[in-house]
PDB file of N, CA, C and O in Angstrom:
ATOM      1  N   MET A   1      -8.006  -6.226  -0.809  1.00  0.00           N
ATOM      2  CA  MET A   1      -7.066  -5.768   0.192  1.00  0.00           C
ATOM      3  C   MET A   1      -5.944  -6.803   0.300  1.00  0.00           C
ATOM      4  O   MET A   1      -6.222  -7.988   0.486  1.00  0.00           O
ATOM      5  N   PRO A   2      -4.678  -6.377   0.188  1.00  0.00           N
ATOM      6  CA  PRO A   2      -3.577  -7.335   0.241  1.00  0.00           C
ATOM      7  C   PRO A   2      -3.406  -7.934   1.631  1.00  0.00           C
ATOM      8  O   PRO A   2      -3.690  -7.290   2.641  1.00  0.00           O
ATOM      9  N   THR A   3      -2.947  -9.156   1.663  1.00  0.00           N
ATOM     10  CA  THR A   3      -2.677  -9.821   2.925  1.00  0.00           C
ATOM     11  C   THR A   3      -1.205 -10.192   2.967  1.00  0.00           C
ATOM     12  O   THR A   3      -0.716 -10.916   2.101  1.00  0.00           O
ATOM     13  N   THR A   4      -0.502  -9.697   3.972  1.00  0.00           N
ATOM     14  CA  THR A   4       0.922  -9.979   4.075  1.00  0.00           C
ATOM     15  C   THR A   4       1.188 -11.229   4.895  1.00  0.00           C
ATOM     16  O   THR A   4       2.195 -11.904   4.681  1.00  0.00           O
ATOM     17  N   GLY A   5       0.295 -11.552   5.838  1.00  0.00           N
ATOM     18  CA  GLY A   5       0.471 -12.738   6.642  1.00  0.00           C
ATOM     19  C   GLY A   5       1.401 -12.565   7.821  1.00  0.00           C
ATOM     20  O   GLY A   5       1.641 -13.517   8.563  1.00  0.00           O
ATOM     21  N   HIS A   6       1.935 -11.360   8.010  1.00  0.00           N
ATOM     22  CA  HIS A   6       2.779 -11.132   9.175  1.00  0.00           C
ATOM     23  C   HIS A   6       2.662  -9.693   9.646  1.00  0.00           C
ATOM     24  O   HIS A   6       2.171  -8.819   8.932  1.00  0.00           O
ATOM     25  N   TRP A   7       3.122  -9.472  10.859  1.00  0.00           N
ATOM     26  CA  TRP A   7       3.065  -8.155  11.482  1.00  0.00           C
ATOM     27  C   TRP A   7       4.277  -7.341  11.063  1.00  0.00           C
ATOM     28  O   TRP A   7       5.369  -7.883  10.891  1.00  0.00           O
ATOM     29  N   LEU A   8       4.081  -6.037  10.900  1.00  0.00           N
ATOM     30  CA  LEU A   8       5.138  -5.149  10.426  1.00  0.00           C
ATOM     31  C   LEU A   8       5.628  -4.226  11.531  1.00  0.00           C
ATOM     32  O   LEU A   8       4.880  -3.860  12.437  1.00  0.00           O
ATOM     33  N   ARG A   9       6.905  -3.857  11.435  1.00  0.00           N
ATOM     34  CA  ARG A   9       7.465  -2.816  12.305  1.00  0.00           C
ATOM     35  C   ARG A   9       6.974  -1.458  11.799  1.00  0.00           C
ATOM     36  O   ARG A   9       6.385  -1.363  10.723  1.00  0.00           O
ATOM     37  N   THR A  10       7.221  -0.423  12.578  1.00  0.00           N
ATOM     38  CA  THR A  10       6.802   0.929  12.197  1.00  0.00           C
ATOM     39  C   THR A  10       7.387   1.333  10.851  1.00  0.00           C
ATOM     40  O   THR A  10       6.668   1.848   9.994  1.00  0.00           O
ATOM     41  N   ASP A  11       8.679   1.108  10.655  1.00  0.00           N
ATOM     42  CA  ASP A  11       9.307   1.494   9.389  1.00  0.00           C
ATOM     43  C   ASP A  11       8.758   0.698   8.214  1.00  0.00           C
ATOM     44  O   ASP A  11       8.615   1.235   7.115  1.00  0.00           O
ATOM     45  N   GLU A  12       8.450  -0.577   8.434  1.00  0.00           N
ATOM     46  CA  GLU A  12       7.888  -1.402   7.370  1.00  0.00           C
ATOM     47  C   GLU A  12       6.470  -0.960   7.022  1.00  0.00           C
ATOM     48  O   GLU A  12       6.096  -0.940   5.849  1.00  0.00           O
ATOM     49  N   LEU A  13       5.678  -0.604   8.037  1.00  0.00           N
ATOM     50  CA  LEU A  13       4.313  -0.135   7.778  1.00  0.00           C
ATOM     51  C   LEU A  13       4.353   1.185   7.014  1.00  0.00           C
ATOM     52  O   LEU A  13       3.569   1.395   6.088  1.00  0.00           O
ATOM     53  N   ALA A  14       5.260   2.067   7.400  1.00  0.00           N
ATOM     54  CA  ALA A  14       5.394   3.348   6.692  1.00  0.00           C
ATOM     55  C   ALA A  14       5.695   3.109   5.216  1.00  0.00           C
ATOM     56  O   ALA A  14       5.094   3.746   4.351  1.00  0.00           O
ATOM     57  N   LEU A  15       6.606   2.213   4.926  1.00  0.00           N
ATOM     58  CA  LEU A  15       6.954   1.887   3.546  1.00  0.00           C
ATOM     59  C   LEU A  15       5.760   1.263   2.825  1.00  0.00           C
ATOM     60  O   LEU A  15       5.475   1.611   1.680  1.00  0.00           O
ATOM     61  N   PHE A  16       5.069   0.351   3.486  1.00  0.00           N
ATOM     62  CA  PHE A  16       3.897  -0.316   2.924  1.00  0.00           C
ATOM     63  C   PHE A  16       2.807   0.694   2.554  1.00  0.00           C
ATOM     64  O   PHE A  16       2.186   0.592   1.496  1.00  0.00           O
ATOM     65  N   LEU A  17       2.585   1.666   3.436  1.00  0.00           N
ATOM     66  CA  LEU A  17       1.528   2.662   3.213  1.00  0.00           C
ATOM     67  C   LEU A  17       1.991   3.853   2.375  1.00  0.00           C
ATOM     68  O   LEU A  17       1.170   4.629   1.887  1.00  0.00           O
ATOM     69  N   GLY A  18       3.306   3.995   2.208  1.00  0.00           N
ATOM     70  CA  GLY A  18       3.836   5.131   1.448  1.00  0.00           C
ATOM     71  C   GLY A  18       3.790   6.436   2.225  1.00  0.00           C
ATOM     72  O   GLY A  18       3.596   7.506   1.648  1.00  0.00           O
ATOM     73  N   ILE A  19       3.968   6.342   3.532  1.00  0.00           N
ATOM     74  CA  ILE A  19       3.968   7.528   4.392  1.00  0.00           C
ATOM     75  C   ILE A  19       5.219   7.506   5.262  1.00  0.00           C
ATOM     76  O   ILE A  19       5.978   6.536   5.248  1.00  0.00           O
ATOM     77  N   SER A  20       5.428   8.569   6.011  1.00  0.00           N
ATOM     78  CA  SER A  20       6.597   8.640   6.885  1.00  0.00           C
ATOM     79  C   SER A  20       6.348   7.888   8.195  1.00  0.00           C
ATOM     80  O   SER A  20       5.206   7.636   8.578  1.00  0.00           O
ATOM     81  N   GLU A  21       7.432   7.543   8.864  1.00  0.00           N
ATOM     82  CA  GLU A  21       7.300   6.919  10.183  1.00  0.00           C
ATOM     83  C   GLU A  21       6.645   7.892  11.159  1.00  0.00           C
ATOM     84  O   GLU A  21       5.908   7.475  12.052  1.00  0.00           O
ATOM     85  N   ARG A  22       6.911   9.180  10.992  1.00  0.00           N
ATOM     86  CA  ARG A  22       6.291  10.189  11.856  1.00  0.00           C
ATOM     87  C   ARG A  22       4.769  10.156  11.704  1.00  0.00           C
ATOM     88  O   ARG A  22       4.040  10.269  12.690  1.00  0.00           O
ATOM     89  N   MET A  23       4.295  10.003  10.472  1.00  0.00           N
ATOM     90  CA  MET A  23       2.853   9.932  10.238  1.00  0.00           C
ATOM     91  C   MET A  23       2.272   8.659  10.845  1.00  0.00           C
ATOM     92  O   MET A  23       1.156   8.675  11.365  1.00  0.00           O
ATOM     93  N   VAL A  24       3.017   7.556  10.784  1.00  0.00           N
ATOM     94  CA  VAL A  24       2.553   6.315  11.426  1.00  0.00           C
ATOM     95  C   VAL A  24       2.358   6.568  12.917  1.00  0.00           C
ATOM     96  O   VAL A  24       1.352   6.154  13.493  1.00  0.00           O
ATOM     97  N   ARG A  25       3.321   7.248  13.544  1.00  0.00           N
ATOM     98  CA  ARG A  25       3.205   7.531  14.982  1.00  0.00           C
ATOM     99  C   ARG A  25       2.021   8.455  15.274  1.00  0.00           C
ATOM    100  O   ARG A  25       1.354   8.292  16.296  1.00  0.00           O
ATOM    101  N   LYS A  26       1.749   9.421  14.395  1.00  0.00           N
ATOM    102  CA  LYS A  26       0.584  10.294  14.580  1.00  0.00           C
ATOM    103  C   LYS A  26      -0.714   9.493  14.479  1.00  0.00           C
ATOM    104  O   LYS A  26      -1.633   9.681  15.276  1.00  0.00           O
ATOM    105  N   LEU A  27      -0.778   8.606  13.499  1.00  0.00           N
ATOM    106  CA  LEU A  27      -1.973   7.777  13.337  1.00  0.00           C
ATOM    107  C   LEU A  27      -2.141   6.835  14.520  1.00  0.00           C
ATOM    108  O   LEU A  27      -3.262   6.573  14.957  1.00  0.00           O
ATOM    109  N   LEU A  28      -1.036   6.330  15.034  1.00  0.00           N
ATOM    110  CA  LEU A  28      -1.082   5.468  16.219  1.00  0.00           C
ATOM    111  C   LEU A  28      -1.682   6.227  17.397  1.00  0.00           C
ATOM    112  O   LEU A  28      -2.494   5.678  18.143  1.00  0.00           O
ATOM    113  N   ALA A  29      -1.289   7.479  17.566  1.00  0.00           N
ATOM    114  CA  ALA A  29      -1.832   8.304  18.650  1.00  0.00           C
ATOM    115  C   ALA A  29      -3.323   8.559  18.463  1.00  0.00           C
ATOM    116  O   ALA A  29      -4.033   8.842  19.429  1.00  0.00           O
ATOM    117  N   GLN A  30      -3.802   8.458  17.215  1.00  0.00           N
ATOM    118  CA  GLN A  30      -5.218   8.664  16.923  1.00  0.00           C
ATOM    119  C   GLN A  30      -6.023   7.370  16.996  1.00  0.00           C
ATOM    120  O   GLN A  30      -7.231   7.367  16.761  1.00  0.00           O
ATOM    121  N   GLY A  31      -5.338   6.263  17.327  1.00  0.00           N
ATOM    122  CA  GLY A  31      -6.061   5.016  17.543  1.00  0.00           C
ATOM    123  C   GLY A  31      -5.832   3.913  16.536  1.00  0.00           C
ATOM    124  O   GLY A  31      -6.535   2.904  16.572  1.00  0.00           O
ATOM    125  N   MET A  32      -4.867   4.068  15.631  1.00  0.00           N
ATOM    126  CA  MET A  32      -4.603   3.004  14.674  1.00  0.00           C
ATOM    127  C   MET A  32      -4.240   1.723  15.422  1.00  0.00           C
ATOM    128  O   MET A  32      -3.448   1.767  16.364  1.00  0.00           O
ATOM    129  N   PRO A  33      -4.807   0.581  15.020  1.00  0.00           N
ATOM    130  CA  PRO A  33      -4.576  -0.663  15.755  1.00  0.00           C
ATOM    131  C   PRO A  33      -3.127  -1.143  15.661  1.00  0.00           C
ATOM    132  O   PRO A  33      -2.482  -1.038  14.618  1.00  0.00           O
ATOM    133  N   SER A  34      -2.641  -1.669  16.782  1.00  0.00           N
ATOM    134  CA  SER A  34      -1.290  -2.225  16.830  1.00  0.00           C
ATOM    135  C   SER A  34      -1.224  -3.233  17.962  1.00  0.00           C
ATOM    136  O   SER A  34      -2.163  -3.386  18.743  1.00  0.00           O
ATOM    137  N   LEU A  35      -0.107  -3.905  18.029  1.00  0.00           N
ATOM    138  CA  LEU A  35       0.142  -4.890  19.069  1.00  0.00           C
ATOM    139  C   LEU A  35       1.500  -4.580  19.672  1.00  0.00           C
ATOM    140  O   LEU A  35       2.469  -4.360  18.945  1.00  0.00           O
ATOM    141  N   THR A  36       1.576  -4.560  20.985  1.00  0.00           N
ATOM    142  CA  THR A  36       2.854  -4.353  21.659  1.00  0.00           C
ATOM    143  C   THR A  36       3.280  -5.662  22.300  1.00  0.00           C
ATOM    144  O   THR A  36       2.549  -6.258  23.090  1.00  0.00           O
ATOM    145  N   ILE A  37       4.474  -6.090  21.942  1.00  0.00           N
ATOM    146  CA  ILE A  37       5.067  -7.300  22.504  1.00  0.00           C
ATOM    147  C   ILE A  37       6.345  -6.860  23.207  1.00  0.00           C
ATOM    148  O   ILE A  37       7.349  -6.561  22.561  1.00  0.00           O
ATOM    149  N   GLY A  38       6.298  -6.824  24.530  1.00  0.00           N
ATOM    150  CA  GLY A  38       7.439  -6.265  25.259  1.00  0.00           C
ATOM    151  C   GLY A  38       7.561  -4.789  24.918  1.00  0.00           C
ATOM    152  O   GLY A  38       6.652  -4.003  25.185  1.00  0.00           O
ATOM    153  N   ARG A  39       8.686  -4.419  24.329  1.00  0.00           N
ATOM    154  CA  ARG A  39       8.890  -3.032  23.897  1.00  0.00           C
ATOM    155  C   ARG A  39       8.625  -2.839  22.406  1.00  0.00           C
ATOM    156  O   ARG A  39       8.657  -1.714  21.906  1.00  0.00           O
ATOM    157  N   ALA A  40       8.367  -3.920  21.709  1.00  0.00           N
ATOM    158  CA  ALA A  40       8.212  -3.865  20.257  1.00  0.00           C
ATOM    159  C   ALA A  40       6.761  -3.626  19.862  1.00  0.00           C
ATOM    160  O   ALA A  40       5.863  -4.346  20.300  1.00  0.00           O
ATOM    161  N   ARG A  41       6.541  -2.626  19.043  1.00  0.00           N
ATOM    162  CA  ARG A  41       5.211  -2.338  18.505  1.00  0.00           C
ATOM    163  C   ARG A  41       5.143  -2.941  17.113  1.00  0.00           C
ATOM    164  O   ARG A  41       6.049  -2.747  16.302  1.00  0.00           O
ATOM    165  N   ARG A  42       4.062  -3.677  16.833  1.00  0.00           N
ATOM    166  CA  ARG A  42       3.869  -4.305  15.526  1.00  0.00           C
ATOM    167  C   ARG A  42       2.478  -3.963  15.001  1.00  0.00           C
ATOM    168  O   ARG A  42       1.549  -3.711  15.768  1.00  0.00           O
ATOM    169  N   PHE A  43       2.362  -3.961  13.679  1.00  0.00           N
ATOM    170  CA  PHE A  43       1.118  -3.584  13.012  1.00  0.00           C
ATOM    171  C   PHE A  43       0.696  -4.663  12.029  1.00  0.00           C
ATOM    172  O   PHE A  43       1.515  -5.184  11.272  1.00  0.00           O
ATOM    173  N   ASP A  44      -0.588  -4.993  12.047  1.00  0.00           N
ATOM    174  CA  ASP A  44      -1.175  -5.873  11.040  1.00  0.00           C
ATOM    175  C   ASP A  44      -1.606  -4.948   9.893  1.00  0.00           C
ATOM    176  O   ASP A  44      -2.538  -4.162  10.059  1.00  0.00           O
ATOM    177  N   PRO A  45      -0.946  -5.031   8.744  1.00  0.00           N
ATOM    178  CA  PRO A  45      -1.256  -4.081   7.669  1.00  0.00           C
ATOM    179  C   PRO A  45      -2.705  -4.131   7.204  1.00  0.00           C
ATOM    180  O   PRO A  45      -3.264  -3.104   6.818  1.00  0.00           O
ATOM    181  N   ASP A  46      -3.324  -5.312   7.233  1.00  0.00           N
ATOM    182  CA  ASP A  46      -4.735  -5.410   6.823  1.00  0.00           C
ATOM    183  C   ASP A  46      -5.645  -4.641   7.775  1.00  0.00           C
ATOM    184  O   ASP A  46      -6.549  -3.930   7.337  1.00  0.00           O
ATOM    185  N   ARG A  47      -5.407  -4.784   9.074  1.00  0.00           N
ATOM    186  CA  ARG A  47      -6.210  -4.050  10.062  1.00  0.00           C
ATOM    187  C   ARG A  47      -5.962  -2.554   9.956  1.00  0.00           C
ATOM    188  O   ARG A  47      -6.890  -1.757  10.096  1.00  0.00           O
ATOM    189  N   CYS A  48      -4.715  -2.167   9.709  1.00  0.00           N
ATOM    190  CA  CYS A  48      -4.398  -0.738   9.578  1.00  0.00           C
ATOM    191  C   CYS A  48      -5.088  -0.137   8.359  1.00  0.00           C
ATOM    192  O   CYS A  48      -5.631   0.965   8.433  1.00  0.00           O
ATOM    193  N   LEU A  49      -5.071  -0.856   7.236  1.00  0.00           N
ATOM    194  CA  LEU A  49      -5.766  -0.370   6.036  1.00  0.00           C
ATOM    195  C   LEU A  49      -7.265  -0.239   6.280  1.00  0.00           C
ATOM    196  O   LEU A  49      -7.877   0.749   5.875  1.00  0.00           O
ATOM    197  N   ALA A  50      -7.852  -1.225   6.934  1.00  0.00           N
ATOM    198  CA  ALA A  50      -9.289  -1.179   7.227  1.00  0.00           C
ATOM    199  C   ALA A  50      -9.596   0.009   8.132  1.00  0.00           C
ATOM    200  O   ALA A  50     -10.600   0.696   7.940  1.00  0.00           O
ATOM    201  N   TRP A  51      -8.736   0.250   9.114  1.00  0.00           N
ATOM    202  CA  TRP A  51      -8.924   1.381  10.026  1.00  0.00           C
ATOM    203  C   TRP A  51      -8.847   2.698   9.263  1.00  0.00           C
ATOM    204  O   TRP A  51      -9.677   3.584   9.463  1.00  0.00           O
ATOM    205  N   LEU A  52      -7.852   2.826   8.390  1.00  0.00           N
ATOM    206  CA  LEU A  52      -7.713   4.053   7.593  1.00  0.00           C
ATOM    207  C   LEU A  52      -8.912   4.254   6.685  1.00  0.00           C
ATOM    208  O   LEU A  52      -9.410   5.372   6.553  1.00  0.00           O
ATOM    209  N   GLU A  53      -9.382   3.181   6.057  1.00  0.00           N
ATOM    210  CA  GLU A  53     -10.554   3.289   5.171  1.00  0.00           C
ATOM    211  C   GLU A  53     -11.798   3.684   5.938  1.00  0.00           C
ATOM    212  O   GLU A  53     -12.604   4.471   5.440  1.00  0.00           O
ATOM    213  N   SER A  54     -11.972   3.155   7.143  1.00  0.00           N
ATOM    214  CA  SER A  54     -13.145   3.513   7.933  1.00  0.00           C
ATOM    215  C   SER A  54     -13.112   4.989   8.336  1.00  0.00           C
ATOM    216  O   SER A  54     -14.158   5.631   8.429  1.00  0.00           O
ATOM    217  N   ARG A  55     -11.923   5.521   8.571  1.00  0.00           N
ATOM    218  CA  ARG A  55     -11.796   6.948   8.907  1.00  0.00           C
ATOM    219  C   ARG A  55     -12.097   7.826   7.700  1.00  0.00           C
ATOM    220  O   ARG A  55     -12.695   8.892   7.846  1.00  0.00           O
ATOM    221  N   SER A  56     -11.692   7.394   6.519  1.00  0.00           N
ATOM    222  CA  SER A  56     -11.936   8.216   5.333  1.00  0.00           C
ATOM    223  C   SER A  56     -13.415   8.210   4.966  1.00  0.00           C
ATOM    224  O   SER A  56     -13.918   9.189   4.414  1.00  0.00           O
ATOM    225  N   GLU A  57     -14.118   7.118   5.266  1.00  0.00           N
ATOM    226  CA  GLU A  57     -15.557   7.054   5.006  1.00  0.00           C
ATOM    227  C   GLU A  57     -16.331   7.939   5.975  1.00  0.00           C
ATOM    228  O   GLU A  57     -17.369   8.498   5.621  1.00  0.00           O
ATOM    229  N   ALA A  58     -15.822   8.065   7.203  1.00  0.00           N
ATOM    230  CA  ALA A  58     -16.497   8.861   8.221  1.00  0.00           C
ATOM    231  C   ALA A  58     -16.282  10.359   8.005  1.00  0.00           C
ATOM    232  O   ALA A  58     -17.041  11.179   8.521  1.00  0.00           O
ATOM    233  N   ALA A  59     -15.250  10.711   7.244  1.00  0.00           N
ATOM    234  CA  ALA A  59     -14.914  12.138   7.040  1.00  0.00           C
ATOM    235  C   ALA A  59     -15.827  12.795   6.036  1.00  0.00           C
ATOM    236  O   ALA A  59     -15.680  13.984   5.752  1.00  0.00           O
TER     237      ALA A  59
END
C-alpha cells in the first residue's frame, strides 16, 4: 500500500483513487475516514484505501 506522508484534499484524493470528486463525497457520507480542520476536509490516502478494501472484503 503506497504511503504519501500527507493528507489530501477532496480533489487530490479523487485523482489518487481514479474516481470523481462526487464519488469521494458519496463515500464520505458512507463513512470513509477523514479529518476536518476548520472548514477544510482532508483525507489520509492510506486509511481511505484500507477502508475501501475492508468494504470490498465484506461485500
